N, C-alpha and C positions, 0 to 999 in steps of 0.2 A: 653377167659381170660379176666375177668373184673378187677382183682386186681393182684398184685404180692407182695409176702412177701419179705422184704428186712431186713437184720440184722442191728440193730442200734449199736451205739458205746458203749452203756451201757449194752449190752448183750440181749436186747429184740429184737423186730421186728417191723416194720412199714408196714402198708398196703398202697402200692401205687396204686392209680386208673389208669386204662389203659389210659385214656386221658392224664394223667400227664407223663406216660412214652412215649406216642406218641409225645408230645409236645417237650420232651427232644430230642427225635430221630429227630424231624424236625429241631431243632436248631443246631444239630451237622453237620459239614462237614464231619466228620468221621462216623463211624458206632456205633450203640448202640446194643450190643449183649446180648441175654439171652440164658440160656441152651436150647439146641437143634438147635440153629442158626448156619449156615454154618460159620466156622471160629471161633466158641466159644472155642472148645477143644483145638485148636492149640494156642490160645491167652492166655488161662489160664495157659499153661504149662510154667514153667520157668526152668533155668539152672539146679537147684538141684532137682533131682527126689524124694528126701525125702519130698518135699513139694507137696501136692496133694489136692488142695483146689478148691472149685467151687463158684465163686461169683454168686449173683443173677443178677447183671448187669456189663457189662464191656462197659465203654465209650472209643472207640478208637479215641483219640483226634488228629486232624490235625492242630490245631492252638490254640492260646491263648483263642479265643472266645469259643471253645469247652471246654477247661479246666474250664473257668469261669461259663459256663452252668452247668457243672457236679458238681462242688464245690457248686454252689448256691442250687442245688437240695438236695445235701447231708446235707448242713447246714440247710435247711428248715425242714428236717425230722430226723436230728441227726443220720445220717447213719454211719455205719461202712465203712471207706474209706482206701483202699490201693492204693499206687502210684507206677506205674512201670515206670522205665526208661529203663536200660539195662536188668533188670531182672536176674542179675548175682550174687546178693548178697547171701551168704549161708543161711542167717537166713529166706529167703523166704518172707520178709515183703511186697514184690511187689504184693501179691496176698492175698485175704482174703476169708474166708468161708461165703457165704450168703450175703455178703455186696456189695459195689460199688467199682470196680477196675477202677481207672483212669489210663488208658494205653497211655503213652506218646511215645511209640516205633514207631509210624508213624512220629513223630516230630524229624527228624535226620538231618536237614540242619545244614551246618558249613559254615561261611562266613569269609573269611580271608581279612584283610586290610595289605597288604605287606609293605606298606609305613610306617604306624604307628606301624607295628609288633604287631598286635592284631588280635584275632579271636572271633567270637561269635558263640556258639553252642547251638542248641535247646536241650530241656530236655531229649529227647530219644536218642540222639547221642551216639555212642560208640566211644572208643578211636581209633578204626580201622577207622571210619568215619572222625575223627578229624585229624588223622595223614595223611590220604590220601589228605586232602585239605591243611593242612599246609606245608607238605613236597614238594608240587609243587612249593613252594617259598623258599625251603631250611630253613623252620622254625619249630619250635616245642615248646611245653611247658611240664611241668612235668605231665606225664600220667600214666596209669596203666601198668601192667606187661602182661596182656592178652588182646588181641585186642577186644574181645567181651564185656569187662567190660564197663558199662555205665559211661560216663562223670559225670553224676549227682551224682550218688551214691558215686563214688570214691572221688569226690572233696568235697562233703558235709561232708564227714568223715575224712577229712584231705587230703589224697592223697599222698602215698609214691610211688615213681617210680625210674627209672634208672638215672634220671636227678636230683634227690633230693640233691645230694651232691653239685651240681653246682648251683641250683636254687631253693632249698627249697621243700615245699609241693606244691601239685596242688593248694590248698586253698591259699597259699601264693601269687599266681600269678594271683588271681581274681582281676579284675578292677570293675566290676559291675555285677549284677544280676537282672532279672526280676521275680517277685514272685506273685503268685495268693495266696492271704491270705485266712484264714478261713471266712472272711466277703464276699468273692467273689469279691475282688478288685484286680487290678493289681498295684503293687508298684515296685519302683526301689530301689535297696540297692548299695550303694557305699561308698567311704570314705566321701562324702559330702551330700549323700542322704540317709536318714534313716541309719546312721552309726551304730546305735545299732543293727539293724537287720543284716547289712553287717557283723559285728563282730560275731553274732550268727550263721550265715550260714557258717562260716569258721571253721568247725569241729563240728557243732552242729546238723548235720544230717538233716532229713526231718521234723523236729519238727515245723518249723515256717511257712510252706506254701509249695506250689508246685513251684519249680523253673522251669520256662519255657525257660530261656535263661541264659547263662554263658558267660561273656567276660573275656578272658584271655590275659595276656602279653605273647608274643612270643620271641624266642631267635634264633639265627643262629644255626643250629644243622644239621650235615650231609652234603650231602645226605648219606654218609657212615661214620660209626664209627667202631672202632676196638672193637670186641665183640666176644663172644663164651664161651666155658667152657672147663675145664681140668677135666677128669674123673679118678678116683682112685677106685680100688676094695675096698669093704667094709672093709676087714681086715686091709687095710692101711689108712682107713678114719681117725681114731684118729690123726695119725701123720700129714696127709696132712691137716686136718682142723685146727689143732693146728698151723701149720706154716702159712696158710692162715690168721688166726686170728691175729697172730703177725705181718705179713706182712702189714696188713690193717691198723694197729694203726699208721703207718707212711705214708700211702698212701695219695696222693692229692685228693682234693675235686672232681676231675673229674672223679674218678673211682668209679663207682657204682658196687656193689658186693652182692652176694647171694650165700649161700652154700645150696645145696639140697641133701638129702639123698633119693634116688629114685631108680628105676630099669631101665636097658636097655631094648631094644625090645625083647631080649631073656631072660628077667625076672632076670638078674644078678644084685644083690644089689651093688650099687656104690655110691660114693660121688661125686657130681658135683660142681665144684667151678666155678661159673658163674660171668663174669666180663663184663662190658661196660664202655669204656673210651670215655668221651666226649672232645676229643681234637685231635691233630695231631696223625696220625697212627705211625709215627716213634717214638714219645715220648712213646706211649703205648708199642711198641715192646721192648724198653729198660727198661721200668718200670716192666713188667711182666716177664722179663727173669729169675729172681730167682724162680718164681713159676713154670715156664716150666721145670726148670732143677730139681725140687724136685721130688723125687720119683723113676724114672720119671712117669708122668701119663700114664695110659693105652690108653687114647685117648686125642687129642688136637684139638679143633675146632676154636681156637682163629684166628682171622683175620679180615680184612675189611668186613663189611656187611652193606647192605642199612639199614638205620634207621627203615623203615616200617617193614623190616624183623626181626629186632631185637625185635620189639614190639610184635612179634608173637612167640617168642622162646618157650613159655610155652603153646601155644594154644592147640597143639596135646595132651598134657598130662592132659588138664583140659576139656575134651569134655561134652557137655550138655547131660544130660539124665542118668548120674551115680547118685548114692546115696552118698551124701557128708555130713560129719560131721567134724567140725573144733573145735579146741581149741587153744588159743593163749595167750602169755604173752610178755611184754617187758622184757628184761634180764638186770640186772645190771652188771652181769659178765658172762663169758663163759670159765671157768677153764677146765683143762684137764679132771677132773672127770665128768664135764657136757657132754663134747663131748663124753666120754666113754659111758655115759647113752644113749645119743641119738643114737650112732651106735648099741648098743645092743637092743634098742627099735625098731629100724627100722628092724633089722634082725628078730624080733619077729612079725612083722606085719602079720595079717592073710590075707590081700589082696596085690597083687603085684601092685596095683594101687595107693596105699596110699604113702605118701611122708611126709617128714619133711623138713621145710625150716627155715633158719636163715638168716634174712636180716641184713646186716651190715649198721649202720646208722651213721650220722654225717655230717660234711661239713655245707654247707649253712642252712640246715633245723634246726641245732642245734644253729645257731646263731640269729634266730629270737626271738625277746622279747616274753616271755611267755604270756604276757598280750594282745598281738597283735591278737591272735586267740583263739578260744576255745580249739584247739588241744594243749595238755599240756604235752607231753611226749618226748620232744626234747632232754633231757640229756641222754636218754637211748641209750646205744651203740648198742643194738642188739634187734631185734624183732623176736620172735619164733612163727611159725605156724605149727601146727600139722594137717595134712590133711587126713582124712580117706575117701576112695573112693572105692566103690564097686558096683556090679550090682544087686545081689539078695537080695530081702527083707528078706529072711530067715537068712541072714548073719549079720542083723542089730546089734544084741546084741554084738557079739565078736568084730566087728569092732568099735563100740562106746565104748566098754570097753577098747580096745587098746588105742584109742586116749586119754580117760580119764586117764588112768594109766600113759601113757607117760607124759601128762601134770602134773600130781600129782608128778612125780619123779623129774620134772624140777623145782618145785616151790621154793626149797631153793635158786635158783639162780635169781628168778624173782623179778621185781620191781612191786609196787602196781598197776601200770596202765596197760590198754589193749587197743589196737588199735580197734575203734569202728567198722571199716569195716571188722574186722575178728571175731567179736562176733556172736554167734549164737542167738536163741530165748531167750527172757528174762525168759520164763518158765523154760528153761534149764540152763541158765547161772546164774540166781538169780539177785535180784535187786542190790545188792552191786556190782556186777560186771559191770553193766550198768553204774551206778554212777562213777565207778572208770574210765570208758572210757573218762569221761569229766575232770578228774583232780581235785584235792582238791581245795577248795575255789571258784570254778566257778559255782557250781551247783545252789546256791542261786540266783546269777545274771541271770543265764539261766532261772530259774523258773519265774522270774519276766518278763523276755523277752517273755517267752511262755504265760504268763498271758496277756500280752499287745497284742500279735498277734494272739493267739489261745486260749482264756480263757476257752473254753469248750473242749479242747483237742480232736478236730475233727481229728487232724493228729496224730494219736496214733500208727499206724502200722510202728514203727520205734524203735530205741533204745530211748525209750520215756523219755521225761522230763516232769514231772507233773507240771501244772500251779501252781504258787504261789496263796495262798488264796487272 
């Protein structure tokens, strides 16, 4: 093999000579994989089995020097670049066809300073990695709802979690980041160093470079919190969800809550009212007593649980290797009619693995100034996520249709925005939906920032911001 064809970001291809490929291989502490190499197939596969792409090159990076070398090669030839952190995002932008995949998954170190209450995580770390280290000191920050989710992707898109009512979004708790830019340089972003870039990374996704390190503020959490769920059969779901909605309007910031229309292990459709209380257990017991009395529920798993266990509550229901298709919207309202629609649509789901989530928002995340971050949807009281999940490719059409129709029926209650981390591919969502994820009035500022840090749009495998002219 004297040359290898690699896709370029403009849709063509570049012919890379074998000596240049070998030079990159020699620079890396990690591996450089091409199709046919041992480990290539496992590395290109990500969480969503709907995504089946084959990069020409995979740079498995073990440190910043590896990322710098890969980005310099990509910039020199204008290659199509995908960046993998946790590989858990439904859109599948972590992997590209024919281009260069910069794989950060070997970079999973998390270092905690328990005295300053800060932690620094590498770009490939998952929230499971992060929580394992921080909970050794009884500390945590706002993280994802599934332990396999990458720290990078969740944070760069905003980052809603169980602790958001207490401490805002994951991006609100960033102290600094280290970023490899499209020029192949490492820069630091914080409130005092490159503050424009710091702002852009708090909700702007992977548009401005490859973040190799995240520093977070930590808080005393756990080691156990009051958490679990109340289950109601689907025929009682509208009443139970309505009561849950009304109860949460007066609930304190410490109570994180989510309603899930899902199925039990024996395929019975149910409404699960999930709660996590970030405070004393005895306070939580008194607080949720009205919820436990209503119905009553068919099952009650509420009680003290280790924080790390709470962070895995949804892991079993979101296994890697299924075919996933999502649609999402923030909601301005959740009236009884909307709840009836959701219950009916859940009953009509063609797959027992599909779910509907309603996240209840507010508290500290709603009190952050809108101009402080790119994330712009702090006033929305609810976030709707419709999750289609199934195994057989022959069932794609009916499951995708179910997700789309459920989303369409809920649009009378939706606000214009959408959570970036729940968006699918732009080819499916449409350009207007991608722009809506950034909020009105911020796109022009973001486009100028993109032109400063990535004028050729090297980093385009994301919910993309086009550089300003």
